[in-house]
C-alpha positions, 0 to 999 in steps of 0.5 A: 200770526197763526193760520187760525187767526184768519178764520172766524170760529164761533158757536153762535146760533146762525142768524140769517136773513129769512124770506117772508112767507108768501112774498115774491119780491126781491126785498123779501128774498135778500141777496147778501151773505156774511163773509168768513174773514175779518172785515177789513173796512176796505173798499175800491172800484172794479171794472172802471174800464173793461181792461180792469177785469180780464178773464181767460177760459181754461179749456177742457180740450183743444181743437185737433185740426180736423173735423166738422166743427170750426173752433174759434178762440175769441177775445171780446170787449164789452160784449155779451157772450150770446150776442157774439155767438149770434154774430159768428153764426151770421158771419158763417151763414149758419143757425145760432144753434150750430154755435157752441160755447162752454160758458157765459163770460162777463160783458163789461170785461175783456174775456177770451174763450172758445166758440165752435161752429158746425160747418161740415161742408163748403169752403171754410170762412176766414174768421180771422178776417172778421172785423168788429169793434167788440170782438176779434177772432185770435185763432181758428182750427177745426175739431170733431166735437161741438163745444157744449155748456160746461166743457171747461176746466175753469177761468183765470182772472186778472182783476185791477181794483182802483182807488183802494181805501183801507188798511193794507195789512188787513187786506194782505192778511185776508188775501193770504188766508184765501190763498192758503185756506180758500173762501166760502163758495157762495154763488155770486150776485150775478147768479140771481139777476139784476137786483136779485130779481130772478129769485122772486120770479122763480118763487112765483113760478114754482107757486104757479103764480106766473107761467114761464114758457121760455125753457131758458128763462125757466131754467134760469129762475130754477137755478136762482132759487136753488142757488139762493138756498145753497147760499143760505146753508153756506152762510149758516156754516160761516156764522157757526164757524165750521165751514171748513170743518166737516160735520158728522154725516157730511158728504165730502168732495173727492179732495175732502172739501166740505159741501152743501146741498143743491136741492132737488128730487131724492133723499138728502145725501147728508146724514146725522149732524150734517142732515140735522143742521141743513134741515134746520136752516132750510126749514122755513122753505119747505114749500119751495123745497117741495116744489123744486123736488117736482121740477125735474132737478135731482139732489146734488152737493156743491163744494162749500170751500173754494181754494183758488190756484195760481193766486198772486197780488201786487200793489200799484199806484195810479197816476193820481197816486191812489193805490191800486190792487191787481189780483190774479187767480184761477177758479174752477167752472162755476165758481165766482170771483166776486165771492172771493173779493167779498172776503177782502174789500167792498167793491163798487162799479161805475153807474153805467154798469146798471144799464147792462147788468141784466145782460151780464147775469143771464146764467151766472158769471164766467161759467 
């Protein structure tokens, strides 16, 4: 079987879910976009326990042993990142603003990441002695800089999918295609809040139907709308079958990867065929595009294809003899493990996840 058999190629006109004009409910701004690889018909269970979803942050830099900031390598289990930051601030006796971290991690998971605490004077607290049911400090060291959002290379994932049902050969074929060619760089459902509610809220805010005073929430809503539009363009490229092949006039990443627009102020960075394609896809949303241009965001591009690194997988057998699939891979910052899994099988999570979904999706998965 050649590589080309793993990637759909079609000249069909893109048919995508469109938002309803004037609508501001999640039903009218649907979350869910087409996969690029053949449907395996497989399914499984994810996050049955926190240990089924393990994330290790890949830091941009490591602490050097001196400076005004205390860096902590923290392992959390079933805890919200911002909540852990608040607990660390309370233990240190500092403001929450003095605590930094590079990105939010999943709540219902086991995740390890760096936090920084501005603590220039006084006796350094022993954070290794801090005991908590939901997190623990594994390392402590000083550094001369605060950790800020986005200060990471990416994340390494180790996922266990339980009770897998479906053809193993088809699952293996799609995993191999992802390892060799990559997968569409959709923003995952976490980006849009529980049930996709952040998108219609953002639309209502842009239409001035609601007023949002909280700066963090405003940024969250803008990001959700912008990401939804990006996914629409990616989906159209997937349906057209040319998501890995550059169009004429399409800006590429430094590594030559295709891209799609993150909308904002300024002229589109695409020209010729790419510009015409993107204009056609986004034509139904001119009102939203105009509002985004006046919201302070600048026109940007985001990679359309993600190729995971250090990807491997292994089949296991549970005590009840049901098949389990363990998948390991590394992704750059801002890329979604759930979008990778979409190309392989449908996953469900225990019902208890619904109670904490809003907390885990404050600003995207594993940023």
